VEXLUMLUM-321880 format. One line per 5 residues: number of its first residue (from 1); for each residue x, y, z of N, C-alpha, C, O. Coordinates in pm, whole numbers. Layout:
<rs>
NUM> X:Y:Z:X:Y:Z:X:Y:Z:X:Y:Z  ...
</rs>
This chain:
<rs>
1> -1608:-2751:393:-1589:-2646:558:-1405:-2671:591:-1325:-2615:666  -1394:-2790:486:-1238:-2857:537:-1192:-2701:448:-1184:-2589:498  -1169:-2735:322:-1147:-2632:247:-1158:-2457:292:-1077:-2368:268  -1289:-2452:363:-1302:-2286:379:-1203:-2254:522:-1172:-2140:556  -1163:-2372:590:-1133:-2344:725:-972:-2379:674:-911:-2402:778
6> -910:-2387:596:-798:-2424:539:-751:-2246:428:-642:-2190:416  -876:-2213:373:-817:-2068:327:-822:-1953:480:-718:-1890:497  -906:-1934:557:-940:-1853:689:-738:-1879:736:-656:-1787:733  -712:-2000:767:-603:-2082:790:-451:-1989:764:-382:-1931:848  -434:-2000:630:-405:-1900:560:-405:-1765:554:-315:-1684:532
11> -562:-1750:586:-498:-1513:573:-500:-1513:735:-541:-1417:799  -451:-1631:794:-469:-1582:893:-282:-1591:904:-225:-1517:984  -216:-1670:833:-80:-1674:796:14:-1582:714:135:-1562:713  -111:-1524:633:-72:-1436:595:-104:-1274:646:-36:-1185:595  -193:-1245:732:-134:-1104:860:-19:-1161:951:65:-1079:990
16> -6:-1280:987:90:-1271:1033:230:-1285:960:312:-1292:1051  296:-1291:838:359:-1246:748:408:-1139:713:520:-1101:679  259:-1071:732:329:-937:657:336:-831:784:382:-720:758  282:-866:958:352:-810:1050:492:-828:1057:567:-732:1077  542:-961:1039:704:-983:1112:788:-955:964:906:-987:977
21> 764:-917:863:822:-786:722:840:-692:746:940:-624:724  668:-646:843:733:-523:911:820:-444:977:857:-330:948  864:-542:1109:898:-530:1232:1027:-539:1142:1101:-446:1114  1038:-674:1103:1191:-679:1016:1242:-558:944:1351:-508:972  1166:-515:858:1150:-379:750:1225:-276:866:1341:-234:856
26> 1113:-241:995:1160:-158:1085:1320:-161:1083:1418:-89:1061  1287:-274:1114:1444:-340:1203:1533:-317:1165:1619:-285:1247  1583:-320:968:1672:-312:892:1711:-109:888:1810:-36:886  1544:-94:887:1638:83:857:1671:151:990:1727:255:1023  1590:11:1076:1711:151:1205:1794:168:1256:1833:264:1322
31> 1878:-24:1207:2001:-101:1190:2034:51:1051:2080:160:1084  2009:28:957:2104:125:891:2103:327:961:2195:408:970  2014:333:982:1981:510:1050:2101:499:1165:2167:596:1201  2115:382:1209:2214:416:1304:2360:401:1244:2428:503:1227  2382:343:1229:2539:266:1107:2576:440:969:2679:467:906
36> 2436:518:974:2492:558:927:2552:754:1016:2628:847:988  2467:723:1110:2516:853:1257:2628:749:1290:2745:786:1288  2607:669:1309:2828:679:1368:2896:706:1226:2974:800:1246  2901:677:1121:2978:681:996:2965:862:1010:3022:925:921  2912:921:1089:2864:1107:1055:2815:1161:987:2829:1283:976
41> 2725:1080:905:2676:1114:789:2511:1172:896:2428:1098:948  2513:1256:895:2377:1324:991:2276:1351:862:2159:1315:868  2323:1409:762:2198:1427:620:2115:1286:576:1996:1280:547  2221:1162:578:2111:1046:551:1973:996:651:1854:969:640  2124:1008:791:2121:1013:918:1939:1022:980:1877:934:1039
46> 1889:1167:938:1767:1254:905:1620:1206:835:1503:1195:870  1709:1182:707:1644:1171:560:1577:1050:610:1456:1042:585  1643:933:690:1566:835:734:1486:816:824:1398:729:825  1510:893:904:1453:919:1090:1311:968:1000:1221:887:981  1304:1146:935:1203:1200:891:1125:1168:807:1027:1242:803
51> 1128:1031:685:1044:1014:643:944:786:742:859:710:695  982:784:806:971:702:949:889:827:1025:781:787:1069  914:963:1051:858:1024:1127:711:1111:1075:611:1147:1137  757:1128:912:567:1085:852:480:992:896:374:1007:957  542:886:856:445:737:849:391:736:975:283:679:985
56> 441:786:1075:421:745:1247:317:832:1207:211:773:1188  312:995:1184:230:1090:1219:110:1019:1159:11:984:1222  132:1004:1035:-5:985:885:-116:877:970:-236:879:994  55:736:1015:-92:649:1085:-154:669:1227:-239:593:1274  -105:777:1291:-185:824:1398:-267:853:1389:-366:832:1459
61> -247:935:1264:-425:1045:1214:-525:999:1186:-636:1045:1215  -491:859:1100:-557:790:1047:-646:677:1221:-754:638:1265  -588:677:1232:-538:569:1382:-657:703:1502:-757:640:1537  -659:772:1529:-693:862:1597:-825:925:1548:-892:981:1635  -890:924:1377:-970:948:1365:-1085:827:1387:-1205:847:1407
66> -1031:724:1381:-1106:592:1361:-1075:551:1508:-1096:436:1546  -1023:647:1589:-1053:594:1758:-1165:628:1817:-1235:571:1900  -1177:798:1726:-1310:893:1816:-1435:852:1744:-1538:874:1806  -1449:783:1598:-1569:684:1530:-1540:588:1681:-1647:598:1742  -1476:530:1738:-1513:402:1770:-1597:485:1923:-1713:456:1951
71> -1496:614:2026:-1576:662:2107:-1689:728:2068:-1780:718:2150  -1715:798:1963:-1861:805:1937:-1961:690:1983:-2060:692:2056  -1883:567:1895:-1996:481:1913:-1994:433:2089:-2071:467:2179  -1900:363:2093:-1928:348:2248:-2065:436:2351:-2160:381:2408  -2027:611:2347:-2088:615:2394:-2203:654:2399:-2249:726:2488
76> -2277:599:2276:-2384:587:2203:-2474:476:2295:-2580:466:2356  -2358:406:2259:-2453:142:2304:-2399:197:2455:-2433:116:2541  -2332:299:2506:-2330:276:2680:-2210:227:2724:-2165:257:2834  -2169:173:2668:-2023:99:2642:-1898:156:2721:-1867:274:2740  -1827:27:2765:-1709:120:2810:-1610:203:2712:-1605:186:2590
81> -1518:315:2799:-1456:370:2676:-1321:282:2600:-1284:166:2616  -1287:354:2542:-1152:296:2439:-1034:267:2490:-1028:246:2611  -895:258:2396:-802:252:2529:-747:427:2489:-836:477:2420  -674:491:2504:-553:584:2456:-572:576:2339:-569:458:2303  -602:691:2209:-596:699:2070:-422:645:2080:-392:546:2015
86> -340:700:2145:-182:660:2086:-157:464:2140:-85:367:2115  -260:499:2214:-257:307:2172:-402:235:2056:-448:121:2056  -422:302:2007:-551:254:1869:-417:135:1773:-420:13:1754  -346:209:1746:-267:178:1623:-224:10:1655:-240:-88:1582  -169:18:1783:-148:-155:1875:-233:-240:1956:-207:-355:1991
91> -366:-154:1989:-493:-257:2003:-590:-255:1810:-710:-279:1801  -532:-234:1730:-557:-270:1612:-533:-423:1583:-616:-510:1556  -366:-433:1598:-254:-543:1571:-346:-643:1653:-391:-747:1605  -368:-598:1778:-372:-713:1876:-500:-786:1840:-536:-903:1854  -551:-686:1792:-719:-750:1783:-719:-825:1649:-769:-937:1643
96> -659:-761:1530:-624:-862:1401:-543:-971:1432:-544:-1057:1344  -485:-990:1512:-419:-1148:1633:-525:-1184:1657:-562:-1251:1561  -593:-1180:1723:-627:-1229:1846:-746:-1243:1737:-748:-1360:1697  -859:-1153:1666:-990:-1236:1583:-923:-1322:1467:-991:-1413:1421  -853:-1311:1439:-789:-1381:1306:-709:-1512:1307:-651:-1569:1214
101> -723:-1558:1477:-636:-1615:1574:-814:-1777:1590:-849:-1887:1549  -856:-1652:1686:-1022:-1711:1650:-1099:-1763:1535:-1178:-1857:1518  -1047:-1664:1459:-1198:-1715:1295:-1101:-1827:1242:-1132:-1912:1158  -948:-1809:1319:-926:-1980:1157:-878:-2066:1249:-829:-2160:1187  -863:-2088:1415:-925:-2159:1405:-1003:-2229:1541:-989:-2350:1557
106> -1064:-2170:1614:-1147:-2174:1717:-1356:-2103:1644:-1458:-2169:1666  -1355:-2008:1591:-1474:-1965:1668:-1442:-1860:1522:-1364:-1769:1493  -1587:-1957:1437:-1612:-1874:1326:-1616:-1716:1319:-1547:-1632:1263  -1780:-1712:1439:-1850:-1578:1424:-1749:-1486:1414:-1777:-1428:1309  -1641:-1433:1462:-1558:-1335:1461:-1497:-1318:1302:-1422:-1234:1253
111> -1548:-1409:1260:-1500:-1352:1048:-1491:-1215:1026:-1390:-1147:1010  -1639:-1174:1027:-1606:-1027:975:-1562:-895:1058:-1551:-777:1024  -1536:-975:1204:-1489:-779:1271:-1309:-863:1231:-1228:-780:1273  -1241:-972:1178:-1145:-953:1185:-1055:-927:1061:-938:-908:1027  -1234:-941:993:-1186:-884:825:-1173:-711:841:-1077:-643:805
116> -1269:-676:890:-1296:-507:894:-1166:-439:962:-1137:-327:920  -1075:-503:1077:-969:-508:1170:-844:-490:1026:-763:-403:995  -879:-606:975:-765:-653:904:-735:-490:790:-671:-384:793  -831:-566:703:-852:-402:559:-810:-265:687:-688:-248:693  -860:-206:748:-783:-137:834:-688:-101:884:-620:1:895
121> -692:-201:915:-467:-212:946:-423:-276:866:-350:-363:913  -437:-277:703:-346:-318:582:-394:-211:548:-341:-190:439  -472:-115:574:-474:-7:471:-345:92:597:-244:136:543  -354:104:672:-235:182:735:-134:166:681:-74:243:607  -94:19:729:47:-25:700:140:-10:527:254:-30:484
126> 0:36:474:35:42:335:66:217:252:104:266:146  10:263:413:86:378:399:165:429:422:219:504:341  209:410:548:367:307:580:487:291:571:593:315:629  420:217:435:556:134:331:602:183:234:709:157:179  446:333:181:495:369:66:543:542:121:625:608:56
131> 478:594:244:511:701:276:700:726:374:782:818:374  694:582:445:863:582:510:978:504:397:1080:548:345  907:368:388:949:299:303:1035:351:181:1154:375:160  899:357:102:959:375:-46:1094:525:-76:1201:529:-138  1012:631:8:1163:676:5:1276:660:33:1380:694:-25
136> 1250:585:162:1413:519:245:1449:410:104:1572:401:111  1415:345:11:1504:223:-81:1537:379:-166:1638:371:-237  1495:463:-168:1604:591:-362:1680:568:-246:1747:464:-241  1681:669:-126:1846:682:-36:1930:578:-49:2046:604:-80  1895:450:-30:1964:317:53:2030:296:-100:2133:229:-105
141> 1981:346:-214:1979:232:-375:2100:328:-437:2182:283:-517  2101:492:-381:2112:578:-427:2266:596:-342:2350:676:-383  2289:511:-219:2440:541:-139:2478:416:-253:2573:442:-327  2434:328:-265:2495:202:-290:2500:250:-391:2608:212:-346  2499:317:-530:2547:342:-628:2701:438:-601:2818:423:-637
146> 2640:524:-530:2758:668:-555:2875:590:-505:2967:565:-583  2878:540:-350:2949:533:-277:3034:350:-297:2980:254:-352  3122:351:-258:3182:184:-290:3206:136:-126:3236:22:-91  3186:248:-39:3216:181:103:3008:142:182:2919:208:236  3034:-21:132:2884:-62:126:2913:-177:239:3026:-224:258
151> 2771:-223:327:2768:-362:382:2644:-459:380:2534:-412:352  2654:-554:402:2541:-638:377:2434:-604:471:2341:-676:506  2456:-500:500:2311:-476:624:2186:-361:521:2064:-344:527  2287:-307:444:2238:-214:378:2166:-302:206:2055:-276:158  2255:-388:155:2137:-449:97:2071:-531:99:2016:-574:-3
156> 2048:-602:263:1908:-677:305:1843:-585:320:1758:-586:231  1826:-460:415:1718:-355:432:1740:-272:258:1706:-155:270  1774:-296:147:1709:-341:48:1568:-415:-12:1453:-396:-51  1664:-507:10:1584:-608:-65:1430:-612:69:1323:-571:24  1430:-651:196:1303:-649:295:1238:-501:268:1115:-495:274
161> 1331:-350:231:1261:-318:194:1151:-321:34:1043:-265:15  1176:-348:6:1056:-377:-135:1005:-494:-131:912:-506:-211  1028:-589:-67:913:-669:-9:835:-649:49:717:-682:53  927:-564:126:769:-565:259:673:-507:184:573:-577:167  672:-342:109:631:-267:-1:532:-330:-41:414:-317:-10
166> 610:-435:-147:541:-538:-268:421:-683:-160:332:-741:-223  442:-715:-16:404:-792:7:228:-647:86:105:-642:80  320:-584:135:260:-487:211:52:-426:106:-61:-405:152  114:-421:-49:-18:-359:-142:-88:-522:-193:-203:-529:-237  -15:-620:-182:-71:-748:-241:-179:-804:-28:-269:-883:0
171> -117:-734:32:-184:-790:171:-320:-671:191:-421:-695:258  -299:-572:134:-441:-437:120:-561:-495:-14:-682:-481:-36  -455:-557:-73:-597:-513:-206:-650:-679:-150:-773:-677:-136  -578:-847:-108:-690:-938:-94:-735:-909:10:-801:-1000:61  -723:-764:99:-796:-790:259:-941:-649:243:-1030:-637:328
176> -927:-556:109:-1009:-488:62:-1083:-592:-31:-1172:-512:-61  -1117:-702:-98:-1181:-763:-133:-1225:-922:-50:-1272:-1034:-71  -1186:-861:23:-1255:-950:155:-1376:-857:190:-1494:-888:173  -1337:-754:236:-1435:-661:308:-1518:-637:189:-1619:-598:247  -1544:-634:74:-1658:-622:30:-1697:-735:-29:-1623:-797:-105
181> -1864:-786:10:-1893:-938:-17:-1926:-928:-172:-1930:-1035:-232  -1948:-824:-236:-1953:-871:-434:-1865:-892:-464:-1851:-944:-575  -1768:-868:-392:-1625:-915:-496:-1583:-1006:-468:-1580:-1022:-346  -1516:-1135:-563:-1474:-1211:-584:-1387:-1249:-445:-1359:-1165:-359  -1361:-1353:-440:-1256:-1337:-310:-1098:-1426:-360:-1119:-1547:-366
186> -956:-1388:-394:-858:-1401:-486:-810:-1512:-390:-793:-1514:-268  -792:-1616:-499:-759:-1700:-420:-560:-1732:-395:-473:-1682:-466  -545:-1799:-311:-404:-1788:-314:-369:-1899:-375:-444:-1984:-424  -241:-1899:-370:-129:-1954:-543:-86:-1869:-554:-58:-1775:-479  -74:-1892:-669:4:-1843:-828:-91:-1739:-838:1:-1657:-840
191> -187:-1672:-846:-219:-1543:-829:-154:-1442:-717:-129:-1325:-746  -142:-1470:-650:-10:-1387:-500:60:-1363:-546:120:-1256:-545  86:-1497:-628:256:-1504:-622:299:-1343:-819:389:-1262:-842  162:-1390:-901:211:-1335:-1023:182:-1171:-969:261:-1085:-1007  72:-1133:-883:34:-1025:-842:177:-961:-711:223:-848:-693
196> 193:-1023:-680:342:-959:-557:457:-944:-697:500:-833:-729  496:-1062:-767:582:-1033:-930:546:-872:-931:594:-781:-863  427:-868:-1053:420:-760:-1103:440:-635:-991:493:-535:-1040  409:-627:-854:415:-485:-785:600:-462:-776:668:-359:-776  636:-595:-770:813:-606:-691:895:-525:-837:982:-439:-844
201> 794:-628:-975:932:-576:-1077:876:-418:-1057:944:-335:-996  775:-393:-1101:758:-246:-1154:814:-115:-1008:836:5:-1020  819:-177:-921:815:-120:-786:1000:-112:-828:1063:-7:-816  1032:-176:-851:1213:-223:-883:1247:-152:-986:1360:-109:-964  1217:-123:-1066:1184:7:-1183:1173:139:-1177:1222:230:-1244
206> 1088:136:-1071:1089:332:-1057:1184:370:-945:1211:486:-915  1220:284:-899:1306:241:-759:1429:305:-836:1478:418:-826  1469:181:-929:1603:235:-978:1606:373:-1107:1706:442:-1129  1434:391:-1199:1467:467:-1267:1528:631:-1145:1637:689:-1144  1388:659:-1051:1457:777:-993:1595:789:-882:1659:873:-820
211> 1590:645:-905:1769:631:-803:1912:720:-916:2020:775:-893  1819:685:-1052:1992:699:-1168:1931:856:-1206:1988:917:-1297  1847:902:-1154:1781:1097:-1176:1896:1108:-1101:2013:1118:-1138  1846:1104:-979:1928:1140:-838:2079:1176:-862:2131:1278:-816  2151:1072:-946:2281:1044:-935:2271:1149:-1071:2379:1198:-1105
216> 2197:1173:-1120:2262:1296:-1218:2248:1472:-1201:2288:1568:-1265  2183:1456:-1100:2148:1672:-973:2032:1592:-894:1923:1585:-952  2039:1561:-828:1904:1582:-652:1841:1675:-741:1746:1631:-805  1889:1853:-768:1728:1896:-825:1681:1835:-926:1560:1851:-940  1741:1757:-1018:1643:1672:-1083:1543:1556:-1079:1461:1523:-1165
221> 1571:1494:-947:1453:1399:-841:1396:1493:-823:1282:1491:-871  1433:1610:-755:1294:1729:-684:1245:1702:-744:1171:1605:-729  1255:1766:-847:1145:1841:-972:1054:1713:-1048:933:1697:-1030  1150:1620:-1146:1054:1491:-1110:982:1460:-1054:883:1423:-1119  971:1449:-897:871:1416:-817:804:1516:-773:727:1483:-683
226> 803:1611:-796:705:1743:-797:555:1780:-915:436:1810:-918  665:1752:-992:585:1675:-1138:486:1674:-1117:388:1745:-1097  541:1515:-1127:464:1359:-1097:347:1401:-985:235:1372:-1027  347:1464:-845:258:1471:-764:146:1520:-827:44:1471:-875  196:1633:-813:156:1762:-896:20:1664:-1032:-102:1681:-1031
231> 103:1567:-1133:-50:1499:-1178:-118:1441:-1168:-229:1437:-1222  -14:1303:-1009:-128:1255:-965:-258:1353:-874:-368:1359:-929  -248:1393:-799:-346:1473:-710:-391:1549:-796:-477:1610:-732  -393:1583:-882:-499:1630:-994:-585:1541:-1006:-691:1524:-947  -518:1462:-1115:-613:1339:-1090:-697:1245:-919:-793:1170:-907
236> -632:1281:-852:-700:1185:-705:-828:1270:-730:-938:1223:-761  -794:1420:-708:-895:1480:-700:-989:1482:-741:-1087:1479:-667  -1003:1491:-921:-1108:1470:-1007:-1177:1380:-949:-1292:1414:-925  -1129:1207:-897:-1197:1071:-910:-1318:1157:-760:-1431:1112:-746  -1278:1253:-685:-1338:1292:-576:-1400:1197:-532:-1510:1159:-573
241> -1306:1128:-404:-1328:1017:-369:-1425:1069:-243:-1456:1188:-233  -1486:928:-110:-1538:987:-50:-1474:817:33:-1544:718:14  -1383:806:93:-1370:690:120:-1367:692:269:-1403:577:290  -1342:761:423:-1327:882:517:-1480:904:619:-1579:901:546  -1504:920:728:-1564:1036:750:-1606:1132:784:-1707:1176:838
246> -1434:1189:715:-1497:1341:743:-1398:1449:637:-1281:1426:606  -1440:1510:614:-1317:1623:435:-1218:1632:552:-1225:1749:590  -1160:1589:602:-1000:1659:651:-945:1508:646:-829:1474:624  -1075:1413:675:-917:1275:673:-897:1301:521:-788:1296:464  -1081:1345:428:-1038:1291:328:-957:1339:247:-911:1248:178
251> -909:1452:216:-841:1512:217:-687:1477:229:-604:1498:141  -662:1411:370:-551:1369:404:-480:1267:337:-362:1262:302  -617:1149:320:-689:1054:249:-588:1057:60:-526:972:-4  -621:1193:38:-559:1203:-138:-490:1277:-174:-480:1314:-291  -409:1325:-54:-237:1389:-5:-160:1278:-36:-67:1301:-112
256> -181:1097:24:-144:1069:135:-172:942:-57:-64:946:-117  -254:873:-120:-335:837:-205:-212:869:-340:-138:790:-398  -228:998:-353:-160:1071:-406:30:1061:-455:81:1089:-564  105:1004:-310:243:978:-285:208:840:-337:234:827:-456  179:783:-304:171:655:-314:136:614:-514:171:516:-580
261> 98:672:-533:71:687:-760:200:713:-782:243:724:-897  270:726:-684:459:831:-764:445:642:-796:360:603:-876  495:586:-755:548:500:-757:455:314:-772:523:215:-798  286:304:-748:215:216:-837:98:288:-849:54:399:-819  68:196:-899:-85:195:-938:-249:192:-793:-300:87:-754
266> -267:250:-774:-384:242:-753:-529:256:-665:-585:324:-578  -538:192:-715:-707:210:-704:-805:273:-607:-873:223:-518  -791:406:-651:-911:490:-543:-1066:417:-548:-1141:404:-452  -1083:387:-648:-1255:383:-732:-1289:305:-811:-1234:339:-916  -1362:195:-832:-1366:102:-861:-1456:147:-980:-1576:122:-977
271> -1423:186:-1040:-1473:246:-1159:-1359:217:-1264:-1247:257:-1234  -1379:143:-1404:-1289:143:-1526:-1142:68:-1449:-1059:32:-1532  -1125:55:-1376:-945:19:-1329:-929:-83:-1490:-974:-23:-1588  -909:-131:-1500:-822:-133:-1626:-783:-50:-1706:-684:-61:-1778  -891:83:-1699:-819:160:-1892:-739:296:-1786:-649:372:-1822
276> -808:290:-1653:-718:386:-1584:-561:324:-1576:-455:363:-1624  -593:222:-1501:-448:95:-1508:-359:145:-1689:-259:214:-1712  -427:93:-1753:-391:101:-1897:-307:256:-1935:-195:284:-1977  -409:321:-1901:-336:522:-1893:-235:546:-1827:-154:631:-1861  -219:438:-1669:-82:515:-1612:24:375:-1614:98:361:-1516
281> 29:302:-1694:143:316:-1762:157:288:-1858:217:184:-1888  112:362:-1934:159:421:-2035:221:499:-2037:287:528:-2137  224:572:-1909:265:741:-1896:394:703:-1798:482:784:-1769  390:556:-1749:507:461:-1686:635:497:-1774:730:576:-1774  569:360:-1870:665:385:-2011:723:504:-2037:832:541:-1994
286> 639:573:-2116:697:703:-2090:818:770:-2074:912:804:-2145  764:782:-1878:783:881:-1802:988:781:-1742:1079:812:-1664  963:661:-1838:1140:562:-1757:1202:591:-1906:1322:572:-1928  1115:635:-2005:1227:594:-2106:1276:736:-2150:1362:746:-2237  1228:831:-2098:1240:945:-2083:1390:1025:-1963:1451:1131:-1963
291> 1391:911:-1887:1447:957:-1792:1566:854:-1805:1678:893:-1773  1549:724:-1850:1649:670:-1860:1744:800:-1986:1860:835:-1964  1658:854:-2116:1707:912:-2247:1831:1025:-2108:1952:1005:-2096  1759:1120:-2036:1812:1213:-1989:1886:1201:-1950:1974:1287:-1945  1895:1047:-1879:2066:1018:-1784:2168:971:-1925:2290:980:-1926
296> 2123:945:-1984:2304:969:-2038:2295:1038:-2175:2375:1035:-2268  2223:1075:-2168:2235:1220:-2255:2354:1340:-2189:2469:1360:-2227  2287:1399:-2094:2388:1526:-2000:2396:1402:-1879:2331:1431:-1779  2464:1271:-1873:2606:1264:-1774:2743:1261:-1783:2788:1163:-1841  2829:1349:-1737:2947:1393:-1811:3010:1288:-1834:3031:1197:-1753
301> 3063:1296:-2003:3157:1201:-2061:3279:1207:-1973:3259:1131:-1878  3356:1245:-1967:3446:1236:-1888:3501:1151:-1743:3604:1114:-1686  3373:1151:-1734:3344:1002:-1549:3214:903:-1634:3103:925:-1681  3307:783:-1619:3236:642:-1651:3180:621:-1559:3273:549:-1524  3082:610:-1442:3033:537:-1359:3019:414:-1300:2994:373:-1187
306> 3046:361:-1420:3006:193:-1413:2893:144:-1420:2874:33:-1471  2792:225:-1366:2710:117:-1363:2533:182:-1451:2419:141:-1427  2559:246:-1509:2453:316:-1615:2433:227:-1674:2349:152:-1625  2472:203:-1756:2461:80:-1822:2327:-82:-1776:2221:-133:-1812  2412:-93:-1698:2337:-201:-1662:2231:-134:-1569:2116:-175:-1581
311> 2255:-44:-1487:2161:-12:-1409:2007:43:-1503:1907:59:-1433  1990:73:-1681:1915:126:-1786:1879:19:-1819:1789:22:-1903  1933:-144:-1766:1864:-207:-1887:1846:-273:-1788:1849:-382:-1845  1820:-315:-1621:1780:-359:-1518:1648:-302:-1531:1568:-396:-1532  1577:-170:-1543:1573:-65:-1584:1381:-109:-1706:1258:-118:-1709
316> 1498:-118:-1770:1383:-202:-1860:1327:-293:-1871:1219:-292:-1930  1409:-465:-1789:1355:-565:-1827:1241:-573:-1700:1133:-629:-1712  1289:-503:-1570:1194:-554:-1477:1054:-458:-1471:959:-498:-1404  1043:-314:-1553:907:-260:-1632:854:-377:-1692:741:-402:-1648  917:-496:-1819:905:-480:-1941:812:-617:-1848:692:-628:-1874
321> 867:-702:-1760:848:-841:-1674:733:-798:-1559:650:-881:-1524  735:-654:-1502:590:-649:-1458:515:-625:-1490:414:-658:-1429  504:-550:-1612:379:-538:-1690:333:-705:-1750:228:-769:-1747  404:-718:-1778:406:-919:-1832:344:-984:-1724:274:-1084:-1736  370:-926:-1614:309:-1018:-1475:160:-974:-1462:74:-1054:-1426
326> 128:-832:-1494:27:-735:-1433:-70:-832:-1523:-161:-894:-1467  -42:-846:-1691:-144:-880:-1784:-162:-1025:-1751:-269:-1070:-1710  -39:-1105:-1774:-102:-1179:-1683:-209:-1249:-1563:-294:-1338:-1566  -159:-1163:-1470:-300:-1157:-1351:-393:-1081:-1405:-464:-1017:-1327  -407:-1072:-1494:-545:-1009:-1556:-614:-1081:-1610:-737:-1081:-1609
331> -511:-1186:-1691:-585:-1209:-1825:-669:-1352:-1771:-787:-1382:-1788  -530:-1448:-1680:-600:-1537:-1585:-621:-1595:-1443:-640:-1714:-1417  -614:-1465:-1333:-638:-1404:-1269:-693:-1363:-1165:-692:-1410:-1052  -748:-1259:-1211:-797:-1190:-1197:-962:-1257:-1144:-1026:-1328:-1222  -996:-1235:-1053:-1141:-1242:-1008:-1279:-1182:-1096:-1364:-1147:-1013
336> -1319:-1162:-1214:-1401:-1076:-1275:-1629:-1140:-1213:-1729:-1070:-1203  -1619:-1222:-1202:-1779:-1223:-1138:-1763:-1200:-967:-1676:-1193:-880  -1901:-1195:-983:-1957:-1136:-817:-1972:-1217:-717:-2080:-1159:-699  -1970:-1281:-649:-2097:-1312:-542:-2167:-1348:-570:-2205:-1248:-631  -2277:-1450:-596:-2426:-1406:-644:-2453:-1404:-456:-2492:-1300:-404
341> -2420:-1555:-355:-2544:-1506:-287:-2527:-1338:-195:-2571:-1319:-81  -2473:-1260:-258:-2494:-1130:-136:-2493:-1027:-257:-2450:-912:-243  -2533:-1067:-353:-2612:-969:-464:-2733:-976:-470:-2794:-872:-496  -2829:-1137:-439:-2945:-1149:-379:-2958:-1127:-298:-3072:-1161:-269  -2895:-1069:-193:-2917:-1093:-32:-2906:-898:-42:-2953:-849:61
346> -2859:-800:-136:-2779:-640:-145:-2854:-575:-226:-2946:-495:-215  -2776:-643:-339:-2831:-578:-478:-2941:-588:-511:-3011:-491:-540  -2978:-705:-514:-3244:-644:-538:-3347:-608:-440:-3467:-637:-442  -3277:-535:-346:-3361:-476:-196:-3412:-405:-249:-3378:-376:-363  -3547:-329:-165:-3601:-256:-234:-3543:-118:-154:-3450:-142:-76
351> -3591:41:-164:-3549:131:-138:-3546:167:-39:-3469:259:-9  -3636:104:58:-3658:106:222:-3577:15:201:-3489:87:155  -3526:-106:195:-3471:-177:231:-3291:-151:203:-3189:-217:225  -3306:-86:174:-3128:-26:87:-3112:21:251:-3043:-10:349  -3236:130:209:-3179:261:394:-3195:190:473:-3091:189:539
356> -3278:109:523:-3266:86:657:-3123:45:651:-3043:85:737  -3068:-73:502:-2906:-144:549:-2788:-49:585:-2677:-85:625  -2847:128:554:-2751:176:520:-2769:205:654:-2678:151:715  -2843:264:729:-2833:300:847:-2787:181:963:-2727:215:1065  -2824:35:933:-2745:-50:1027:-2595:-31:1014:-2508:-62:1095
361> -2586:22:904:-2421:-64:815:-2307:112:903:-2189:134:930  -2454:199:916:-2315:376:923:-2360:320:1149:-2284:364:1236  -2468:240:1185:-2461:273:1300:-2282:154:1361:-2222:211:1452  -2257:102:1345:-2111:41:1357:-2038:96:1312:-2060:154:1206  -1891:103:1389:-1833:200:1325:-1723:58:1193:-1673:94:1086
366> -1719:-32:1227:-1630:-111:1175:-1802:-161:1009:-1789:-219:901  -1853:-136:1035:-1951:-168:911:-1969:-46:860:-2015:-51:746  -1944:105:919:-1960:224:854:-1818:229:757:-1817:304:659  -1764:191:771:-1585:193:668:-1637:77:586:-1633:112:468  -1663:12:592:-1732:-114:571:-1779:-32:466:-1710:12:374
371> -1930:-10:488:-2009:69:372:-1923:192:293:-1934:203:171  -1825:295:379:-1785:344:262:-1740:295:147:-1767:338:35  -1653:182:181:-1552:113:96:-1681:43:-57:-1661:55:-178  -1789:-18:6:-1853:-71:-102:-1967:21:-134:-2068:-15:-195  -1948:131:-93:-2022:339:-192:-1911:282:-278:-1928:206:-373
376> -1780:334:-227:-1675:395:-358:-1714:271:-434:-1797:281:-524  -1667:168:-407:-1566:21:-502:-1693:-40:-587:-1662:-95:-693  -1873:-34:-543:-1917:-103:-572:-2010:-69:-620:-2052:-138:-713  -2080:46:-583:-2207:143:-552:-2272:212:-637:-2387:235:-674  -2137:244:-664:-2194:428:-740:-2189:339:-900:-2217:398:-1004
</rs>
């Protein structure tokens, strides 16, 4: 019991840490945007704010959809109406902290409610990280490479952004496994560190390779992103995901996921994960090699920028180290077996019991979202 209490306390601490990283990331982004405005760099200022606006709108779309689900359930139950949709995201943060605190330190009864809320919130946080922070990372790294006028805030923002994205991916991965009772939970410690390093290193390699391509020509990076997005959206559409409660929201979900997969592997379906990941990183190695090769072949020989060689080395080293951490994680730390107690309860039920269980899941909005996750990652 003490071990379980310590684990829940650590889980709550992880949620709070993620929120602090998020606030710090947003703060440094706003600071950088303000610096661009003061320097008269309106285009850069607009790009930073534009990415923040895109992420905010996407988060509100999903938040509003979940708010409507909650409103519908409240009317069916005859309970009080929910707060306005514009407050739903903030309310989720408050409830995660409240339920997480009660779960970790006071009352175990709110454990599953906290997990459902934390999983929803971590998914929104993941969307925000890749729609807002990742494009800003490319811009900020491009500025650091191209212009001699730099300040410590820009370096701090790059470090905070990269760490924030890596933590967001870990937070979602851990929360998703917790929300799927058939999945064994990820043990804190070395598995967490290895997973974060894998994401951090592969993300650094991707950001630097895209930045190096951008220094060659802005059209090159635009063409690259377009081609990669077409490849990723085609693959995502072929997976026929069913992660949300409406077709419109599912389409938006697929668009967002295809953007995420430009930067990192995202498990959208729980089948043949390692095989899909293997194909993905083979493609990553090939595209990285092609980008670096093109940058060396097409660069202006009369103008030595001074950073081509060190950046190229860092791109290759971080990619190799990131894939090594990925292999290390899956060989030694990936929880492979399922939780027996849940399999005995849910996996061996009769058809009638399964139907009743499904209806019970769909009756509760938190359970409904949980059921959709289970169906896509476990039951198909």
